[in-house]
C-alpha positions as CSV (number, residue, x, y, z in Angstrom):
1,M,-7.2,29.7,-26.5
2,K,-9.2,32.9,-26.3
3,N,-6.9,34.9,-24.0
4,G,-3.6,33.2,-25.0
5,S,-1.1,34.1,-22.3
6,A,-3.1,37.1,-21.0
7,I,-5.0,35.4,-18.1
8,S,-5.9,37.9,-15.4
9,G,-5.5,36.5,-11.9
10,F,-3.5,33.4,-13.0
11,H,-1.4,33.6,-9.9
12,K,-4.6,33.4,-7.7
13,L,-5.7,30.1,-9.3
14,G,-4.9,26.8,-7.6
15,I,-2.0,24.7,-9.0
16,D,-4.4,22.1,-10.6
17,R,-6.3,24.8,-12.4
18,R,-3.1,26.5,-13.6
19,L,-1.9,23.1,-14.9
20,K,-5.1,22.6,-16.8
21,I,-4.7,25.9,-18.5
22,V,-1.1,25.3,-19.4
23,K,-2.0,21.8,-20.7
24,R,-4.5,23.3,-23.1
25,F,-2.3,26.3,-24.1
26,A,0.8,24.2,-24.7
27,K,-1.0,21.1,-26.0
28,L,0.6,18.9,-23.3
29,D,-0.3,15.3,-22.5
30,E,-0.5,13.5,-19.2
31,R,3.2,12.5,-19.4
32,D,4.2,16.1,-19.8
33,L,2.1,17.0,-16.7
34,K,3.7,14.2,-14.7
35,L,7.1,15.6,-15.6
36,L,6.1,19.1,-14.5
37,K,4.9,17.7,-11.2
38,S,8.0,15.5,-10.6
39,N,10.3,16.4,-7.7
40,A,13.6,16.3,-9.4
41,L,15.6,15.4,-12.4
42,P,16.8,11.8,-12.0
43,L,20.5,11.5,-11.6
44,K,20.7,9.0,-14.5
45,T,19.2,11.6,-16.8
46,A,21.4,14.4,-15.5
47,D,24.5,12.2,-16.0
48,M,23.6,11.9,-19.7
49,M,23.2,15.7,-20.0
50,V,26.4,17.1,-18.5
51,E,29.9,16.0,-17.4
52,N,30.8,15.0,-13.8
53,V,27.3,14.8,-12.4
54,V,27.2,14.5,-8.6
55,G,23.6,15.7,-8.0
56,T,20.8,17.9,-9.1
57,T,19.2,21.0,-7.7
58,Q,15.6,22.0,-7.7
59,L,13.9,25.4,-8.0
60,P,10.3,26.3,-8.4
61,L,9.1,26.6,-12.0
62,G,6.8,29.5,-12.5
63,L,5.3,31.1,-15.6
64,G,5.7,34.6,-16.9
65,M,2.3,35.5,-18.3
66,N,1.0,38.1,-20.8
67,F,3.9,37.7,-23.2
68,L,3.1,38.6,-26.8
69,I,6.3,38.2,-28.8
70,N,6.3,38.7,-32.6
71,G,2.5,38.5,-32.5
72,K,2.4,35.1,-30.8
73,D,1.3,34.4,-27.2
74,Y,3.8,32.8,-24.8
75,M,3.8,31.5,-21.3
76,V,7.5,31.9,-20.3
77,P,8.9,29.3,-17.9
78,M,11.2,30.7,-15.2
79,A,13.0,28.6,-12.7
80,L,14.1,30.8,-9.7
81,E,13.4,31.3,-6.1
82,E,12.4,35.0,-6.2
83,P,8.7,35.5,-6.8
84,S,9.0,39.2,-7.6
85,V,11.0,38.5,-10.7
86,I,8.1,36.5,-12.3
87,A,5.5,39.1,-11.1
88,A,7.6,42.0,-12.5
89,A,8.2,40.3,-15.9
90,S,4.5,39.4,-16.2
91,H,3.5,43.0,-15.4
92,A,6.0,44.4,-17.9
93,A,4.6,42.0,-20.5
94,K,1.1,43.2,-19.6
95,L,2.1,46.8,-20.1
96,A,3.7,46.1,-23.5
97,R,0.8,44.0,-24.8
98,P,-1.6,46.7,-25.8
99,T,1.0,48.2,-28.2
100,G,1.9,44.9,-29.8
101,G,4.0,43.3,-27.1
102,F,7.6,42.6,-27.8
103,V,9.4,42.2,-31.1
104,A,12.4,39.9,-31.3
105,S,14.9,39.3,-34.1
106,S,18.3,37.9,-34.6
107,D,21.1,38.4,-37.0
108,E,22.8,35.6,-38.9
109,P,24.3,33.2,-37.9
110,L,21.5,31.8,-35.9
111,M,22.5,29.9,-32.8
112,I,22.4,26.1,-33.2
113,G,20.7,24.3,-30.3
114,Q,21.1,20.8,-29.0
115,I,18.2,18.6,-27.9
116,Q,18.6,15.4,-25.9
117,L,16.0,12.8,-26.5
118,T,15.7,9.7,-24.2
119,G,13.3,6.8,-24.4
120,I,12.1,7.7,-27.9
121,K,10.7,4.7,-29.7
122,K,9.8,6.4,-33.0
123,L,12.9,8.5,-33.7
124,K,11.9,9.6,-37.2
125,K,8.5,10.8,-36.0
126,A,10.1,12.7,-33.1
127,K,12.6,14.4,-35.5
128,K,9.7,15.3,-37.8
129,N,7.7,16.8,-34.9
130,I,10.7,18.8,-33.6
131,L,11.4,20.2,-37.1
132,K,7.8,21.0,-37.5
133,M,7.8,22.9,-34.2
134,V,11.0,24.8,-35.0
135,H,9.6,25.7,-38.4
136,A,6.4,27.0,-36.9
137,T,8.2,29.0,-34.2
138,F,10.7,30.7,-36.5
139,N,8.6,31.3,-39.6
């Protein structure tokens, strides 16, 4: 994508246009878009993720734009109810962008993450894709 995450006026675009841009930027498929548009995390899924589930909560999911981190463009997802936080983060990223954006690093040991996969029919392929993505992100 030509502009990466630096899209002037992204907030002024309609939701459908924003989703088309995100779909192309993040290489999402129709299933991914359906999940983004869904109303809430199903209780059954939530119950597999944490202990003692009694419900779920829903917050708007917005994107922090203009982020250039370690030379790579990012649209940063933010789930919160305060619009000025996303606007301020996007503005700060826009200000940092001309001088190379942000540089991030970590000291050993690196944090180990956990990924929950449900409904996967080709587990080996999914594992290979995740490892490929992790390798591309951190190398």
